C-alpha positions in Angstrom: 103.7 -21.1 42.6 106.1 -18.6 43.9 105.9 -16.2 46.7 103.0 -13.8 46.5 101.1 -15.8 43.8 97.6 -17.2 44.2 95.2 -19.1 42.0 91.5 -18.2 41.7 89.4 -20.6 39.6 92.4 -21.5 37.5 93.7 -18.0 37.0 97.2 -17.3 38.3 97.4 -14.1 40.2 100.8 -12.5 40.5 101.6 -10.5 43.6 99.3 -8.4 45.7 98.0 -5.0 44.5 97.9 -1.9 46.7 94.6 -0.5 47.6 92.5 -3.7 47.4 91.0 -4.7 50.7 91.3 -8.2 52.0 88.6 -10.4 50.6 88.4 -8.5 47.3 90.2 -8.6 44.0 90.7 -6.0 41.3 89.6 -6.9 37.8 89.5 -5.1 34.5 86.3 -5.1 32.4 85.9 -4.1 28.8 86.2 -5.1 25.2 89.1 -2.9 24.0 92.2 -1.7 25.9 91.0 1.9 25.9 87.4 0.9 27.0 88.5 -1.1 30.0 87.6 0.0 33.6 88.9 -1.3 36.9 86.6 -2.8 39.4 87.2 -4.2 42.9 84.9 -7.1 43.6 84.4 -9.5 46.6 86.1 -12.8 46.1 82.7 -14.5 46.9 81.6 -13.3 43.4 84.0 -15.9 41.9 81.7 -18.7 43.1 78.5 -17.2 41.6 77.3 -18.9 38.3 76.9 -15.5 36.5 80.5 -14.5 37.4 81.8 -17.9 36.6 80.4 -17.5 33.1 82.3 -14.2 32.8 85.5 -16.0 33.9 84.8 -18.7 31.3 84.6 -16.1 28.6 87.9 -14.6 29.9 89.5 -18.0 29.7 88.3 -18.5 26.1 89.6 -15.0 25.1 92.9 -14.8 27.0 93.7 -18.2 28.6 94.2 -19.1 32.2 97.6 -17.5 32.7 96.8 -13.8 32.4 99.6 -11.6 33.6 98.5 -9.0 36.1 94.9 -8.2 36.7 92.2 -10.6 35.4 90.5 -9.0 32.4 86.8 -9.8 31.7 86.0 -9.3 28.0 82.5 -7.9 28.2 81.0 -4.4 28.0 81.2 -2.4 31.2 77.4 -1.9 31.3 76.8 -5.6 31.0 79.2 -6.2 33.9 77.5 -3.6 36.0 74.1 -5.3 35.3 75.5 -8.7 36.3 77.1 -7.2 39.4 73.8 -5.7 40.4 72.0 -9.0 39.9 74.6 -10.8 42.1 74.4 -8.0 44.8 70.6 -8.1 44.9 70.6 -11.9 45.1 73.2 -11.9 48.0 71.2 -9.2 49.9 68.0 -11.4 49.6 69.9 -14.4 51.0 71.7 -12.4 53.7 69.1 -10.3 55.4 66.0 -9.7 53.3 63.4 -7.5 55.0 64.1 -8.6 58.6 67.9 -8.2 58.6 68.7 -11.8 59.6 
């Protein structure tokens, strides 16, 4: 891989995008080009089984070597629901009621 390229779960990422904090990645979510929305998600999502399933669907749809931002081929509302599940699960494991 050349300068500025990284690999995340088999996907080749080209360069670094402006406005994305360290520890996060920008992705596109949506079925059609005009229905896509950009999301910035923590890289820790990429290890979660629900998110890994979305990546598998992206691989099946587009292959591993997507140019630019990773595109997840699901409806935006479905992605928001999955993101909510992941966030709730992470908050239960990292704090719960007592904050530790």
